[in-house]
C-alpha atoms as one frame of an Amber mdcrd trajectory, in Angstrom:
protein
   1.718 -48.041 -35.470   4.673 -47.730 -33.143   5.935 -44.248 -32.512   9.318
 -43.273 -31.236  10.021 -41.239 -28.141  10.823 -38.085 -30.101   7.608 -38.333
 -32.099   5.553 -38.657 -28.918   7.322 -35.655 -27.367   6.703 -33.554 -30.462
   3.039 -34.486 -30.382   2.730 -33.555 -26.690   4.703 -30.332 -26.923   3.400
 -29.287 -30.305   5.179 -27.209 -32.878   5.342 -23.508 -33.594   2.518 -23.942
 -36.085   0.245 -25.176 -33.297   1.022 -22.177 -31.092  -1.880 -19.775 -31.164
  -3.206 -17.466 -28.534  -6.602 -18.274 -27.157  -8.297 -15.502 -25.190  -9.413
 -16.328 -21.644 -13.001 -17.317 -21.020 -15.294 -14.829 -19.253 -15.117 -16.963
 -16.094 -11.317 -16.893 -16.132 -11.259 -13.167 -16.818 -13.530 -12.578 -13.807
 -11.066 -14.413 -11.544  -7.982 -12.536 -12.766  -6.599 -10.173 -10.168  -5.218
  -6.761 -10.909  -1.739  -5.737  -9.878  -2.105  -4.174  -6.429   0.882  -1.833
  -6.789  -0.301  -0.495 -10.152  -3.806  -0.030  -8.805  -2.458   1.965  -5.834
  -0.521   4.105  -8.304  -3.632   4.639 -10.428  -5.570   5.827  -7.370  -2.767
   8.210  -6.396  -1.711   6.412  -3.206   1.730   5.582  -4.659   4.021   7.754
  -6.765   6.022   6.649  -9.789   9.162   6.301  -7.654   7.305   3.883  -5.375
   6.196   1.796  -8.355   9.747   1.711  -9.717  11.023   0.500  -6.336   8.308
  -2.172  -6.160   9.120  -3.420  -9.660  12.806  -3.578  -8.748  11.971  -5.595
  -5.631   9.981  -8.019  -7.788  12.834  -8.310 -10.278  15.378  -9.125  -7.574
  13.052 -11.565  -5.829  12.402 -13.388  -9.108  16.140 -13.487  -9.862  16.944
 -14.975  -6.463  14.096 -17.471  -6.787  15.185 -18.415 -10.268  18.646 -19.239
  -8.974  17.431 -21.309  -6.058  15.941 -24.103  -8.140  17.595 -26.441 -10.624
  17.214 -25.863 -14.315  15.577 -28.363 -16.574  17.662 -30.248 -19.084  14.654
 -30.655 -21.355  15.221 -29.146 -24.778  18.837 -28.198 -24.083  20.330 -30.269
 -26.851  21.044 -33.912 -27.350  23.181 -35.600 -24.740  24.958 -32.523 -23.383
  25.391 -33.007 -19.622  24.371 -30.154 -17.368  27.197 -28.457 -15.532  27.452
 -29.007 -11.806  26.207 -26.074  -9.819  28.326 -24.280  -7.263  27.208 -23.162
  -3.831  26.791 -19.569  -5.046  24.651 -20.638  -7.944  21.839 -18.125  -7.560
  24.344 -15.264  -7.838  25.921 -16.808 -10.922  22.538 -17.033 -12.624  21.706
 -13.342 -12.107  22.401 -10.767 -14.759  24.870  -8.017 -13.911  22.043  -5.498
 -13.443  20.103  -7.849 -11.147  23.207  -8.512  -9.103  23.875  -4.794  -8.639
  20.277  -4.202  -7.553  20.528  -7.123  -5.133  23.843  -6.058  -3.599  23.423
  -2.286  -3.459  19.762  -1.813  -2.652  17.874  -5.017  -1.873  20.219  -6.509
   0.769  20.566  -3.341   2.882  16.818  -2.737   2.583  15.938  -6.264   3.730
  18.357  -5.994   6.671  16.584  -2.833   7.790  13.007  -4.057   7.355  13.528
  -7.614   8.599  14.297  -6.313  12.087  11.355  -3.919  12.354   7.849  -4.884
  13.402   4.890  -3.548  11.465   2.229  -4.787  13.864   2.637  -6.014  17.407
  -0.212  -8.551  17.641   0.701 -10.995  16.173   4.279  -9.869  15.532   4.510
  -9.055  11.847   7.816  -8.277  10.227   7.619  -5.232   8.005   9.500  -7.069
   5.273   6.901  -9.860   5.198   4.065  -7.371   4.871   5.754  -5.657   1.908
   6.532  -8.973   0.211   2.915 -10.075   0.616   1.768  -7.007  -1.309   4.569
  -6.449  -3.831   5.663  -9.992  -4.685   2.615 -12.120  -3.841   0.121  -9.466
  -5.043  -2.060  -9.863  -1.959  -4.938  -7.417  -1.708  -4.629  -4.623   0.837
  -7.769  -5.621   2.741  -6.572  -9.228   2.977  -3.181  -8.128   4.341  -4.811
  -5.806   6.868  -7.193  -8.540   7.975  -4.422 -11.166   8.164  -2.189  -9.002
  10.351  -4.883  -7.202  12.336  -4.082  -3.740  10.983  -6.476  -0.816  10.817
  -7.900   0.128   7.437  -5.276   1.967   5.363  -2.309   0.979   7.532  -0.939
  -1.563   5.036  -0.732   1.116   2.334   1.109   3.406   4.757   3.608   0.684
   5.661   4.074  -0.145   1.980   4.660   3.493   1.026   7.216   3.988   3.814
   9.048   0.766   2.918   9.266   1.737  -0.745  10.590   5.170   0.250  13.288
   3.492   2.348  14.147   1.290  -0.633  14.402   4.291  -2.939  17.004   6.085
  -0.806
């Protein structure tokens, strides 16, 4: 029996009736990593203001990343051509709140931290260290090992960077 293109797509994608949540297996659950920033807050090493700054950094980073890649035309309606993107596309695709966060806090903060070194051997930019922890959710021990920092130094750098962001 020959099936059309739309029928095959529906079968692959499924319908809303097929959507059901399946809990992760015990093996998958064991591999899941906890949020490093929230864990530092739970242990008292970060305050609520630090967590709010970290979440704002994540939001802005995701907004910029979202704007840097093309959108998919899949499921956008039949035969409607996608609009051509301008050079300032990632700004156009941000919400007003994301754009304000990016312009008023994130840009000045990145200018400050991008020029400062966190560790001398090898030279580690403070901004990269913070992004490894906040955005990439790298564990503190892994960051300290990667950059040759003493135990606890990554948390100190993170705390100071989030305080600078919160000003």
